[in-house]
BABA-138141 format. One record per residue (C-alpha): residue number from 1; residue in one letter; x negated, y negated, z. Coordinates in steps of 0.5 Angstrom, whole numbers, plus 2048, in hexadecimal, padded with zeros to 3 digits. Each point is the difference from the previous one (the first is absolute). Example, Ala and Ser with C-alpha at 12.3 -4.5 7.8 and 13.67 -1.06 7.14 Angstrom:
residues 2
+-----+----+-----+-----+-----+
|   i | aa |   u |   v |   w |
+-----+----+-----+-----+-----+
|   1 |  a | 7E7 | 809 | 810 |
|   2 |  s | 7FE | 7F9 | 7FE |
+-----+----+-----+-----+-----+
***
This chain:
residues 280
+-----+----+-----+-----+-----+
|   i | aa |   u |   v |   w |
+-----+----+-----+-----+-----+
|   1 |  m | 7FE | 7D5 | 7E0 |
|   2 |  l | 7FF | 806 | 804 |
|   3 |  i | 802 | 807 | 7FE |
|   4 |  p | 806 | 803 | 805 |
|   5 |  m | 7FD | 806 | 803 |
|   6 |  e | 805 | 806 | 802 |
|   7 |  t | 7FF | 803 | 807 |
|   8 |  r | 800 | 806 | 804 |
|   9 |  t | 804 | 801 | 806 |
|  10 |  l | 7FC | 805 | 805 |
|  11 |  n | 803 | 804 | 805 |
|  12 |  d | 7FF | 7FB | 806 |
|  13 |  g | 805 | 7FB | 7FC |
|  14 |  t | 7FA | 7FC | 7FE |
|  15 |  t | 7FE | 7FE | 7F9 |
|  16 |  i | 7FA | 800 | 7FC |
|  17 |  p | 7FF | 7FD | 7F9 |
|  18 |  a | 800 | 806 | 7FA |
|  19 |  v | 7F9 | 7FE | 7FE |
|  20 |  g | 7FA | 7FE | 804 |
|  21 |  f | 7F9 | 7FD | 800 |
|  22 |  g | 7FA | 805 | 801 |
|  23 |  t | 7FA | 7FC | 803 |
|  24 |  w | 7FB | 805 | 800 |
|  25 |  p | 7FA | 7FE | 7FF |
|  26 |  l | 801 | 7F9 | 800 |
|  27 |  k | 7FC | 7FC | 805 |
|  28 |  d | 7FD | 7F9 | 802 |
|  29 |  g | 802 | 7FA | 7FC |
|  30 |  k | 801 | 803 | 7F9 |
|  31 |  g | 804 | 805 | 803 |
|  32 |  t | 804 | 7FB | 804 |
|  33 |  m | 801 | 7FC | 7F9 |
|  34 |  a | 802 | 806 | 7FD |
|  35 |  m | 806 | 801 | 805 |
|  36 |  l | 802 | 7F9 | 800 |
|  37 |  r | 801 | 801 | 7F8 |
|  38 |  a | 804 | 807 | 802 |
|  39 |  i | 804 | 7FC | 805 |
|  40 |  e | 801 | 7FA | 7FA |
|  41 |  a | 803 | 806 | 7FC |
|  42 |  g | 805 | 802 | 805 |
|  43 |  y | 7FD | 806 | 803 |
|  44 |  r | 802 | 800 | 808 |
|  45 |  l | 7FF | 807 | 802 |
|  46 |  l | 7F8 | 800 | 801 |
|  47 |  d | 7FD | 806 | 802 |
|  48 |  t | 7F9 | 800 | 804 |
|  49 |  a | 7FD | 805 | 805 |
|  50 |  t | 7FB | 7FF | 806 |
|  51 |  n | 7FB | 804 | 7FB |
|  52 |  y | 801 | 7FB | 7FA |
|  53 |  g | 7FC | 7FB | 804 |
|  54 |  n | 805 | 7FB | 7FE |
|  55 |  e | 805 | 7FE | 805 |
|  56 |  v | 7FD | 7F9 | 801 |
|  57 |  e | 800 | 7FF | 7F9 |
|  58 |  v | 808 | 802 | 7FF |
|  59 |  g | 802 | 7FC | 806 |
|  60 |  d | 7FC | 7FA | 7FD |
|  61 |  a | 803 | 801 | 7F9 |
|  62 |  v | 807 | 800 | 804 |
|  63 |  r | 7FF | 7FA | 804 |
|  64 |  r | 7FD | 7FC | 7FA |
|  65 |  s | 806 | 802 | 7FB |
|  66 |  g | 805 | 7FB | 803 |
|  67 |  v | 805 | 806 | 800 |
|  68 |  p | 804 | 801 | 806 |
|  69 |  r | 7FD | 806 | 804 |
|  70 |  e | 807 | 803 | 801 |
|  71 |  e | 800 | 801 | 7F8 |
|  72 |  f | 7FA | 805 | 801 |
|  73 |  v | 7FF | 807 | 801 |
|  74 |  l | 7F9 | 801 | 803 |
|  75 |  q | 7FE | 807 | 801 |
|  76 |  s | 7FA | 803 | 803 |
|  77 |  k | 7FD | 807 | 802 |
|  78 |  i | 7FD | 803 | 806 |
|  79 |  p | 7F9 | 804 | 7FE |
|  80 |  g | 7FF | 807 | 802 |
|  81 |  r | 7FB | 7FE | 806 |
|  82 |  f | 805 | 7FC | 804 |
|  83 |  h | 805 | 806 | 800 |
|  84 |  a | 800 | 801 | 807 |
|  85 |  y | 806 | 7FC | 803 |
|  86 |  d | 7FD | 7FA | 804 |
|  87 |  k | 7FB | 7FF | 7FA |
|  88 |  a | 806 | 800 | 7FB |
|  89 |  i | 803 | 7FB | 804 |
|  90 |  a | 7FA | 7FC | 801 |
|  91 |  s | 7FF | 801 | 7F8 |
|  92 |  i | 807 | 7FD | 7FE |
|  93 |  r | 7FF | 7FA | 805 |
|  94 |  t | 7F9 | 7FF | 7FD |
|  95 |  t | 804 | 800 | 7F9 |
|  96 |  l | 805 | 7FA | 803 |
|  97 |  t | 7FA | 7FC | 802 |
|  98 |  r | 7FC | 801 | 7F9 |
|  99 |  l | 807 | 7FE | 7FC |
| 100 |  g | 801 | 7FB | 805 |
| 101 |  v | 808 | 802 | 801 |
| 102 |  d | 804 | 802 | 806 |
| 103 |  q | 803 | 806 | 7FD |
| 104 |  l | 7FE | 805 | 7FA |
| 105 |  d | 805 | 801 | 7FB |
| 106 |  v | 7FE | 807 | 7FF |
| 107 |  g | 7FB | 804 | 804 |
| 108 |  l | 7FD | 807 | 7FD |
| 109 |  i | 7FC | 806 | 802 |
| 110 |  h | 7FA | 800 | 7FA |
| 111 |  w | 7FF | 807 | 800 |
| 112 |  p | 802 | 806 | 804 |
| 113 |  n | 7F8 | 802 | 801 |
| 114 |  p | 802 | 807 | 803 |
| 115 |  s | 7F9 | 802 | 802 |
| 116 |  i | 801 | 7FA | 806 |
| 117 |  g | 807 | 803 | 801 |
| 118 |  l | 803 | 7F9 | 803 |
| 119 |  y | 805 | 7FE | 7FB |
| 120 |  g | 805 | 801 | 804 |
| 121 |  e | 7FE | 7FC | 806 |
| 122 |  a | 7FF | 7FA | 7FA |
| 123 |  w | 807 | 801 | 7FE |
| 124 |  r | 802 | 800 | 808 |
| 125 |  a | 7FD | 7F9 | 800 |
| 126 |  l | 803 | 7FE | 7FA |
| 127 |  v | 807 | 802 | 803 |
| 128 |  d | 7FE | 7FC | 806 |
| 129 |  l | 7FE | 7FA | 7FC |
| 130 |  q | 806 | 800 | 7FD |
| 131 |  r | 804 | 800 | 806 |
| 132 |  d | 7FC | 7FA | 803 |
| 133 |  g | 801 | 7FC | 7FA |
| 134 |  l | 7F9 | 800 | 7FD |
| 135 |  v | 801 | 804 | 7FA |
| 136 |  r | 807 | 7FF | 7FC |
| 137 |  t | 800 | 806 | 7FC |
| 138 |  i | 7FB | 807 | 801 |
| 139 |  g | 7FE | 805 | 7FB |
| 140 |  v | 7FA | 804 | 7FE |
| 141 |  s | 7FB | 801 | 7FA |
| 142 |  n | 7FE | 806 | 7FD |
| 143 |  f | 804 | 805 | 804 |
| 144 |  h | 802 | 806 | 7FD |
| 145 |  a | 807 | 803 | 802 |
| 146 |  h | 7FD | 804 | 805 |
| 147 |  h | 7FD | 7FA | 804 |
| 148 |  l | 807 | 7FD | 7FF |
| 149 |  a | 803 | 806 | 803 |
| 150 |  r | 7FB | 800 | 806 |
| 151 |  i | 801 | 7F8 | 802 |
| 152 |  i | 808 | 800 | 7FF |
| 153 |  e | 800 | 806 | 804 |
| 154 |  e | 7FC | 7FE | 806 |
| 155 |  s | 803 | 7F9 | 800 |
| 156 |  g | 807 | 800 | 7FD |
| 157 |  v | 7FE | 7FA | 7FC |
| 158 |  t | 800 | 801 | 7F8 |
| 159 |  p | 7FB | 7FB | 7FD |
| 160 |  a | 803 | 7FB | 7FB |
| 161 |  v | 7FB | 800 | 7FB |
| 162 |  n | 7FA | 805 | 7FE |
| 163 |  q | 7FB | 7FD | 7FB |
| 164 |  v | 7FC | 805 | 7FC |
| 165 |  e | 7FD | 801 | 7F9 |
| 166 |  m | 805 | 800 | 7FB |
| 167 |  h | 7FF | 7FF | 7F8 |
| 168 |  p | 802 | 803 | 7FA |
| 169 |  y | 7FA | 806 | 801 |
| 170 |  f | 803 | 801 | 807 |
| 171 |  p | 807 | 7FE | 801 |
| 172 |  q | 801 | 803 | 806 |
| 173 |  v | 806 | 804 | 7FE |
| 174 |  e | 801 | 805 | 806 |
| 175 |  l | 7FE | 7FA | 805 |
| 176 |  r | 805 | 7FB | 7FE |
| 177 |  a | 805 | 805 | 800 |
| 178 |  e | 7FF | 801 | 808 |
| 179 |  h | 7FF | 7F9 | 801 |
| 180 |  e | 807 | 7FF | 7FD |
| 181 |  r | 803 | 806 | 804 |
| 182 |  l | 7FD | 7FC | 806 |
| 183 |  g | 802 | 7F9 | 7FE |
| 184 |  i | 7F9 | 7FE | 7FF |
| 185 |  v | 7FE | 7FB | 7FB |
| 186 |  t | 7FA | 802 | 7FC |
| 187 |  e | 7FA | 7FA | 7FF |
| 188 |  a | 7FB | 802 | 7FA |
| 189 |  w | 7F9 | 7FE | 801 |
| 190 |  s | 7FC | 800 | 7F9 |
| 191 |  p | 807 | 800 | 7FC |
| 192 |  l | 7FC | 7FF | 7FA |
| 193 |  g | 7FB | 806 | 801 |
| 194 |  k | 7FA | 7FB | 7FF |
| 195 |  g | 7FB | 803 | 7FC |
| 196 |  m | 804 | 806 | 7FD |
| 197 |  n | 802 | 7FD | 7FA |
| 198 |  a | 808 | 801 | 800 |
| 199 |  y | 801 | 7FA | 7FC |
| 200 |  a | 7FE | 804 | 7FA |
| 201 |  e | 805 | 806 | 801 |
| 202 |  p | 805 | 800 | 7FA |
| 203 |  a | 806 | 800 | 806 |
| 204 |  v | 7FD | 7FA | 802 |
| 205 |  l | 7FF | 7FD | 7FA |
| 206 |  d | 806 | 802 | 7FC |
| 207 |  a | 804 | 7FD | 806 |
| 208 |  a | 7FC | 7F9 | 800 |
| 209 |  a | 801 | 7FF | 7F9 |
| 210 |  a | 808 | 802 | 800 |
| 211 |  h | 801 | 7FB | 806 |
| 212 |  g | 7FB | 7FA | 7FD |
| 213 |  v | 7FC | 801 | 807 |
| 214 |  s | 7F9 | 802 | 802 |
| 215 |  p | 7FE | 807 | 802 |
| 216 |  a | 7FF | 7FD | 807 |
| 217 |  q | 807 | 7FD | 800 |
| 218 |  t | 802 | 807 | 7FE |
| 219 |  i | 7FD | 804 | 805 |
| 220 |  l | 802 | 7FB | 806 |
| 221 |  r | 807 | 800 | 7FD |
| 222 |  w | 800 | 808 | 800 |
| 223 |  h | 7FE | 7FF | 808 |
| 224 |  l | 806 | 7FB | 801 |
| 225 |  q | 805 | 805 | 7FD |
| 226 |  l | 7FD | 806 | 804 |
| 227 |  g | 801 | 7FC | 806 |
| 228 |  s | 7F9 | 7FF | 802 |
| 229 |  v | 7FD | 7F9 | 802 |
| 230 |  p | 7FA | 7FF | 7FC |
| 231 |  l | 7FA | 7FC | 803 |
| 232 |  p | 7FC | 7FE | 7F9 |
| 233 |  k | 7FA | 7FC | 801 |
| 234 |  s | 7FD | 7FB | 7FB |
| 235 |  e | 7FB | 7F9 | 801 |
| 236 |  n | 803 | 7FE | 7F9 |
| 237 |  p | 806 | 7FB | 801 |
| 238 |  e | 803 | 802 | 7F9 |
| 239 |  r | 800 | 808 | 802 |
| 240 |  q | 802 | 7FE | 807 |
| 241 |  r | 806 | 7FC | 7FD |
| 242 |  e | 801 | 806 | 7FB |
| 243 |  n | 800 | 805 | 805 |
| 244 |  r | 806 | 7FD | 804 |
| 245 |  d | 804 | 7FF | 7F9 |
| 246 |  l | 804 | 806 | 800 |
| 247 |  a | 807 | 7FE | 800 |
| 248 |  g | 802 | 7FF | 7F9 |
| 249 |  f | 800 | 807 | 7FE |
| 250 |  e | 801 | 807 | 802 |
| 251 |  l | 7FD | 807 | 7FE |
| 252 |  s | 805 | 805 | 7FD |
| 253 |  a | 800 | 807 | 804 |
| 254 |  d | 7FC | 803 | 7FB |
| 255 |  e | 7FB | 7FB | 800 |
| 256 |  v | 7FF | 801 | 808 |
| 257 |  a | 800 | 807 | 7FF |
| 258 |  a | 7FB | 800 | 7FB |
| 259 |  i | 7FB | 7FC | 804 |
| 260 |  t | 801 | 804 | 806 |
| 261 |  s | 7FE | 806 | 7FC |
| 262 |  l | 7F9 | 7FD | 800 |
| 263 |  a | 7FF | 803 | 806 |
| 264 |  r | 7FA | 804 | 801 |
| 265 |  t | 7FF | 806 | 805 |
| 266 |  d | 7FC | 7FC | 804 |
| 267 |  g | 800 | 7F9 | 7FD |
| 268 |  r | 7FD | 7FC | 806 |
| 269 |  r | 7FB | 7FB | 7FE |
| 270 |  f | 7FB | 803 | 805 |
| 271 |  g | 800 | 805 | 805 |
| 272 |  g | 805 | 7FD | 805 |
| 273 |  d | 804 | 806 | 802 |
| 274 |  s | 802 | 7FE | 807 |
| 275 |  d | 7FF | 807 | 803 |
| 276 |  r | 7F9 | 7FF | 7FF |
| 277 |  h | 7FE | 7F8 | 7FE |
| 278 |  e | 7FF | 7FC | 806 |
| 279 |  e | 7FF | 7F8 | 801 |
| 280 |  l | 7FD | 7FE | 807 |
+-----+----+-----+-----+-----+
***
């Protein structure tokens, strides 16, 4: 029996699962099988991107799963090299072809890429694609508050989501407050802070022991209680199931605060400041 999954309501009236499945860098047959296992474990929000090079595999996994298409939320991203309006339109159309679907559930701009200076055009393209029914929900990824302000001012349309790096060492306190003010849902890539050993922190270990759960479950529950949508990735079926099994316990306010206090001055996993980092 699948564990029920809570949802988040977006500012356009649609809903998405409160926990998604990150698909980078799953590719080829092995990647498709990992996605199929994740679907069997109950994941319905699948996050991909043109630059992940696995949109075909995501679409294949969805079709092979036997789960009705309407149960899925398929999410992909426009890369920096396609920010010009016409190229952004073409990028989403290519994504639809690769996924084998008529509509993309969530379309995002992957990075603002400020040196190119065309993310406003890419946003205008997403607004028009939503109007035309090719994309259901539109949002961004890795945008700072000033990037958000620009596209909102230029278009009059507020993104439904902003997918950013977020984990105990980088809890995005100020940006999440801005998201709350604007009605934007925070999605979290690298929600467990891969490779940074947050599992060994006393704040995480103590909470995990108190609730009889794993450190990973503790951190993912922290995300849920902060209102973010974590996108964990694992090829291991047991961990896939564990990462969704978050409904049977609740962290105290003190436990949430203790994990948030692990924040570092710049706790990013790499130099991913969106004012400098660019991904074509």
